[in-house]
Kinemage of the C-alpha trace (Angstrom):
@kinemage 1
@onewidth
@group {chain A} dominant
@subgroup {mainchain}
@vectorlist {calphas} color= white
{ca met a 1} P 0.298 -5.178 13.547
{ca ile a 2} L 1.088 -2.693 16.301
{ca leu a 3} L 3.198 0.401 15.813
{ca lys a 4} L 5.397 1.280 18.752
{ca met a 5} L 4.358 4.876 19.224
{ca asn a 6} L 3.018 6.990 22.045
{ca asn a 7} L -0.325 7.815 20.461
{ca lys a 8} L -2.757 5.251 21.941
{ca asn a 9} L -5.225 5.649 19.088
{ca phe a 10} L -2.446 4.838 16.648
{ca phe a 11} L -1.712 1.610 18.519
{ca met a 12} L -5.321 0.539 18.002
{ca asp a 13} L -5.760 1.631 14.414
{ca pro a 14} L -3.813 -0.550 11.961
{ca lys a 15} L -6.303 -3.415 11.647
{ca ile a 16} L -9.399 -1.214 11.592
{ca arg a 17} L -8.475 2.244 10.360
{ca phe a 18} L -9.317 1.510 6.688
{ca ser a 19} L -12.681 -0.117 7.403
{ca ser a 20} L -14.679 2.993 6.485
{ca arg a 21} L -12.547 3.776 3.414
{ca val a 22} L -12.770 0.547 1.433
{ca glu a 23} L -14.950 1.856 -1.401
{ca asn a 24} L -12.696 4.850 -2.016
{ca tyr a 25} L -9.607 2.645 -1.749
{ca val a 26} L -10.936 0.239 -4.378
{ca lys a 27} L -11.961 2.955 -6.826
{ca tyr a 28} L -9.344 5.645 -6.458
{ca arg a 29} L -5.998 4.314 -5.244
{ca pro a 30} L -3.323 4.202 -7.976
{ca arg a 31} L -2.419 0.828 -9.427
{ca tyr a 32} L 1.139 -0.485 -9.742
{ca pro a 33} L 3.048 -0.428 -13.048
{ca ser a 34} L 3.162 -3.725 -14.908
{ca ala a 35} L 6.855 -2.979 -15.486
{ca ile a 36} L 7.421 -4.313 -11.942
{ca ile a 37} L 6.684 -7.831 -13.220
{ca glu a 38} L 9.090 -7.438 -16.130
{ca phe a 39} L 11.810 -6.086 -13.845
{ca leu a 40} L 11.543 -8.853 -11.229
{ca thr a 41} L 11.475 -11.469 -13.981
{ca ser a 42} L 14.599 -9.993 -15.594
{ca lys a 43} L 16.375 -10.242 -12.227
{ca ser a 44} L 15.378 -13.939 -11.908
{ca ile a 45} L 13.513 -13.051 -8.707
{ca leu a 46} L 10.083 -13.889 -10.144
{ca ser a 47} L 8.795 -16.625 -12.427
{ca lys a 48} L 5.273 -17.700 -13.294
{ca asp a 49} L 5.710 -20.606 -10.868
{ca ser a 50} L 6.605 -18.363 -7.909
{ca ile a 51} L 4.304 -18.663 -4.900
{ca ile a 52} L 3.650 -15.284 -3.317
{ca ala a 53} L 2.491 -14.100 0.083
{ca asp a 54} L 1.093 -10.593 -0.323
{ca ile a 55} L 1.172 -9.182 3.199
{ca gly a 56} L -1.328 -6.468 4.081
{ca ser a 57} L -2.959 -7.238 0.755
{ca gly a 58} L -5.883 -4.896 1.388
{ca thr a 59} L -8.333 -4.798 -1.501
{ca gly a 60} L -5.999 -6.833 -3.700
{ca ile a 61} L -4.416 -4.145 -5.892
{ca leu a 62} L -0.910 -5.614 -5.711
{ca ser a 63} L -2.130 -9.211 -5.565
{ca gln a 64} L -3.893 -8.734 -8.886
{ca leu a 65} L -0.666 -7.677 -10.598
{ca phe a 66} L 0.914 -11.038 -9.739
{ca leu a 67} L -2.245 -13.035 -10.381
{ca glu a 68} L -2.304 -11.625 -13.912
{ca asn a 69} L 1.230 -12.985 -14.280
{ca gly a 70} L -0.129 -16.457 -13.455
{ca asn a 71} L 1.238 -16.662 -9.923
{ca lys a 72} L -0.384 -18.311 -6.928
{ca val a 73} L -0.984 -15.551 -4.367
{ca tyr a 74} L -1.862 -15.779 -0.699
{ca gly a 75} L -3.546 -12.498 0.266
{ca ile a 76} L -2.801 -11.932 3.961
{ca glu a 77} L -5.044 -9.185 5.361
{ca pro a 78} L -6.249 -8.566 8.949
{ca asn a 79} L -8.921 -5.977 8.114
{ca asn a 80} L -12.235 -7.740 7.494
{ca glu a 81} L -13.722 -5.141 5.157
{ca met a 82} L -10.583 -4.840 3.037
{ca arg a 83} L -10.186 -8.621 2.826
{ca glu a 84} L -13.809 -9.147 1.820
{ca ala a 85} L -13.453 -6.522 -0.900
{ca ala a 86} L -10.412 -8.342 -2.291
{ca glu a 87} L -12.273 -11.659 -2.237
{ca ala a 88} L -15.088 -10.134 -4.288
{ca ile a 89} L -12.809 -8.359 -6.765
{ca leu a 90} L -10.450 -11.299 -7.284
{ca lys a 91} L -12.979 -14.147 -7.192
{ca ser a 92} L -12.305 -15.060 -10.834
{ca tyr a 93} L -8.642 -15.783 -10.088
{ca lys a 94} L -8.411 -19.438 -9.066
{ca lys a 95} L -4.885 -18.976 -7.707
{ca phe a 96} L -5.883 -16.335 -5.155
{ca ile a 97} L -6.188 -17.587 -1.576
{ca ser a 98} L -7.482 -15.102 0.979
{ca ile a 99} L -6.289 -15.476 4.583
{ca asp a 100} L -7.268 -13.631 7.737
{ca gly a 101} L -3.725 -13.046 8.974
{ca ser a 102} L -1.112 -10.374 9.549
{ca ala a 103} L 2.557 -9.656 8.965
{ca glu a 104} L 3.317 -11.028 12.397
{ca asn a 105} L 1.099 -14.126 12.045
{ca thr a 106} L 0.491 -15.072 8.417
{ca arg a 107} L -0.857 -18.564 9.243
{ca leu a 108} L 1.266 -19.973 6.403
{ca lys a 109} L 3.475 -23.055 6.644
{ca asp a 110} L 7.244 -22.941 7.138
{ca asn a 111} L 9.308 -22.434 3.957
{ca ser a 112} L 6.159 -22.264 1.848
{ca val a 113} L 6.562 -19.164 -0.347
{ca asp a 114} L 9.076 -17.896 -2.897
{ca leu a 115} L 8.284 -14.201 -2.540
{ca ile a 116} L 6.810 -11.922 0.084
{ca thr a 117} L 5.300 -8.700 -1.185
{ca ala a 118} L 3.818 -5.703 0.615
{ca gly a 119} L 2.207 -2.781 -1.180
{ca gln a 120} L 1.652 0.393 0.877
{ca ala a 121} L 1.717 -1.779 3.998
{ca phe a 122} L 5.178 -2.178 5.509
{ca his a 123} L 4.808 0.927 7.698
{ca trp a 124} L 2.036 -0.859 9.639
{ca phe a 125} L 4.196 -3.853 10.570
{ca asp a 126} L 5.866 -4.630 13.869
{ca val a 127} L 9.320 -4.838 12.318
{ca ser a 128} L 10.985 -7.394 14.594
{ca lys a 129} L 7.989 -9.761 14.706
{ca ala a 130} L 7.335 -9.480 10.981
{ca lys a 131} L 10.990 -10.210 10.176
{ca lys a 132} L 10.870 -13.443 12.185
{ca glu a 133} L 7.639 -14.457 10.488
{ca phe a 134} L 8.967 -13.678 7.004
{ca ile a 135} L 12.101 -15.745 7.613
{ca arg a 136} L 9.895 -18.613 8.778
{ca ile a 137} L 7.622 -18.723 5.724
{ca leu a 138} L 10.177 -17.898 3.008
{ca lys a 139} L 12.085 -20.575 1.170
{ca ser a 140} L 15.855 -20.257 1.550
{ca ser a 141} L 16.184 -18.577 -1.854
{ca gly a 142} L 13.165 -16.336 -1.339
{ca tyr a 143} L 12.931 -12.556 -1.601
{ca ala a 144} L 10.964 -9.829 0.118
{ca ile a 145} L 9.625 -7.010 -2.062
{ca leu a 146} L 8.280 -3.845 -0.449
{ca ile a 147} L 6.461 -1.428 -2.734
{ca trp a 148} L 5.064 2.077 -2.335
{ca asn a 149} L 3.340 4.512 -4.653
{ca leu a 150} L 4.905 7.695 -3.257
{ca arg a 151} L 3.538 11.046 -4.316
{ca lys a 152} L 6.081 13.364 -5.940
{ca lys a 153} L 5.935 15.794 -3.041
{ca thr a 154} L 8.497 18.387 -4.104
{ca asn a 155} L 7.416 19.061 -7.696
{ca pro a 156} L 6.343 22.735 -7.870
{ca gly a 157} L 2.637 23.335 -8.333
{ca leu a 158} L -0.006 20.720 -7.644
{ca gln a 159} L 2.265 18.083 -6.115
{ca met a 160} L 3.857 20.462 -3.620
{ca asp a 161} L 0.539 22.097 -2.717
{ca tyr a 162} L -1.079 18.670 -2.267
{ca glu a 163} L 1.667 17.744 0.173
{ca gln a 164} L 1.062 20.929 2.187
{ca phe a 165} L -2.656 20.089 2.210
{ca val a 166} L -1.930 16.600 3.584
{ca leu a 167} L 0.456 17.982 6.201
{ca lys a 168} L -2.289 20.341 7.351
{ca tyr a 169} L -5.141 17.831 7.576
{ca gly a 170} L -3.413 14.458 7.955
{ca lys a 171} L -3.920 13.778 11.652
{ca asp a 172} L -1.028 11.321 12.032
{ca tyr a 173} L 0.535 11.606 8.587
{ca lys a 174} L 4.020 12.534 9.817
{ca glu a 175} L 4.123 9.613 12.235
{ca ile a 176} L 3.097 7.157 9.533
{ca met a 177} L 5.751 8.431 7.137
{ca lys a 178} L 8.449 7.995 9.778
{ca gln a 179} L 7.676 4.280 9.948
{ca glu a 180} L 8.892 3.784 6.377
{ca lys a 181} L 12.434 4.440 7.610
{ca asn a 182} L 12.244 1.148 9.522
{ca ile a 183} L 13.014 -0.603 6.259
{ca asp a 184} L 16.720 -0.042 6.998
{ca leu a 185} L 16.299 -2.137 10.151
{ca phe a 186} L 14.477 -4.857 8.266
{ca phe a 187} L 16.815 -6.039 5.524
{ca lys a 188} L 19.552 -5.084 3.079
{ca tyr a 189} L 17.848 -4.090 -0.121
{ca lys a 190} L 18.178 -2.554 -3.548
{ca arg a 191} L 15.772 0.011 -4.994
{ca lys a 192} L 14.129 0.401 -8.348
{ca val a 193} L 11.887 3.378 -9.098
{ca phe a 194} L 9.144 3.509 -11.732
{ca tyr a 195} L 7.137 6.519 -12.854
{ca asn a 196} L 3.398 6.291 -12.180
{ca ser a 197} L 0.472 8.707 -12.483
{ca gln a 198} L -3.299 9.161 -12.291
{ca leu a 199} L -5.358 11.491 -14.467
{ca val a 200} L -8.433 12.290 -12.377
{ca asp a 201} L -11.578 14.408 -12.358
{ca phe a 202} L -12.818 16.083 -9.169
{ca asp a 203} L -14.805 13.109 -7.867
{ca ser a 204} L -11.822 10.811 -8.355
{ca phe a 205} L -9.482 13.324 -6.728
{ca leu a 206} L -11.788 13.603 -3.726
{ca gly a 207} L -12.029 9.812 -3.514
{ca arg a 208} L -8.241 9.545 -3.642
{ca val a 209} L -7.945 12.072 -0.783
{ca leu a 210} L -10.543 10.298 1.355
{ca ser a 211} L -8.949 6.886 0.782
{ca ser a 212} L -6.030 7.930 3.023
{ca ser a 213} L -6.471 6.761 6.608
{ca tyr a 214} L -5.101 9.978 8.115
{ca ile a 215} L -7.598 12.283 6.364
{ca pro a 216} L -10.678 13.395 8.369
{ca leu a 217} L -14.052 11.831 7.610
{ca ala a 218} L -17.433 13.559 7.683
{ca his a 219} L -17.991 13.136 11.434
{ca glu a 220} L -14.525 14.421 12.376
{ca pro a 221} L -13.237 17.942 13.130
{ca asn a 222} L -12.012 20.086 10.208
{ca phe a 223} L -13.881 18.012 7.608
{ca asp a 224} L -15.920 20.908 6.168
{ca glu a 225} L -12.883 23.167 6.040
{ca met a 226} L -10.880 20.419 4.396
{ca met a 227} L -13.560 19.869 1.751
{ca glu a 228} L -13.395 23.534 0.765
{ca glu a 229} L -9.637 23.298 0.368
{ca val a 230} L -9.942 20.135 -1.738
{ca lys a 231} L -12.209 22.058 -4.133
{ca glu a 232} L -9.880 25.050 -4.216
{ca leu a 233} L -6.844 22.857 -4.854
{ca phe a 234} L -8.534 21.055 -7.724
{ca glu a 235} L -9.814 24.270 -9.339
{ca arg a 236} L -6.375 25.880 -9.110
{ca tyr a 237} L -4.739 23.191 -11.233
{ca gln a 238} L -7.449 21.531 -13.310
{ca glu a 239} L -7.311 21.679 -17.083
{ca glu a 240} L -10.490 20.701 -18.894
{ca gly a 241} L -11.756 19.187 -15.658
{ca leu a 242} L -8.739 16.968 -14.977
{ca ile a 243} L -5.547 17.009 -12.920
{ca lys a 244} L -2.564 14.650 -12.965
{ca leu a 245} L -1.278 13.091 -9.742
{ca glu a 246} L 2.279 11.868 -10.118
{ca tyr a 247} L 4.067 9.142 -8.161
{ca asp a 248} L 7.356 7.365 -7.803
{ca thr a 249} L 6.599 3.668 -7.486
{ca val a 250} L 9.471 2.541 -5.281
{ca val a 251} L 10.360 -1.153 -5.217
{ca cys a 252} L 12.707 -2.313 -2.432
{ca tyr a 253} L 13.860 -5.883 -2.900
{ca gly a 254} L 16.273 -8.231 -1.172
{ca gln a 255} L 16.712 -11.384 0.865
{ca ile a 256} L 16.140 -11.417 4.621
{ca ser a 257} L 18.733 -12.838 6.978
């Protein structure tokens, strides 16, 4: 999983950059709407018998959605800490199989899965290598489903101010966001958008902020300044100690050729 960019640190980061953020990722990242399952089922893309490869499965947030539907899920994750967290969280699901692999080398057999999913992960993939690998492991009738929880960045108030905060402190945020445009090079797809939200107190808001790989950690420059702005942002919009973070859950689905 190597992004073709000029920043050398960015080349090195994808498999390790979340290692120090696992706890916050598990606790504070938004989940995915269960309506995704209903939608894919209504389109005859998903059934309870579908075998799924969840690529860049991380701590298992998206995998769990399909496991709860009764599906067999291969969780493909190259980051050791994220993968181990998923194995602990999902240990009660007998149909979850954790694999130390990547989008470019899943270690799965040819024509072995009905669906490939990726939640918040496609922008880390080497597009050309991942496409070849996905074609190899998908059955001929299989689909790829790329999913993001995207913050509503242009809503006046909290959402817009949060975006300005991330632009200020996110050390490679803009570069990461550009990678999502590579989806147009990957496959022809249709989109479905679901509303999603989190109602959070200050600790949860801070955890959500720190779960993002581009946000400074305690040993990095600007951390103290950033922490002050996190507090100010929360206080500006909190009501009875809570704020609402709003998302568009975007589902891009299609067959790869």
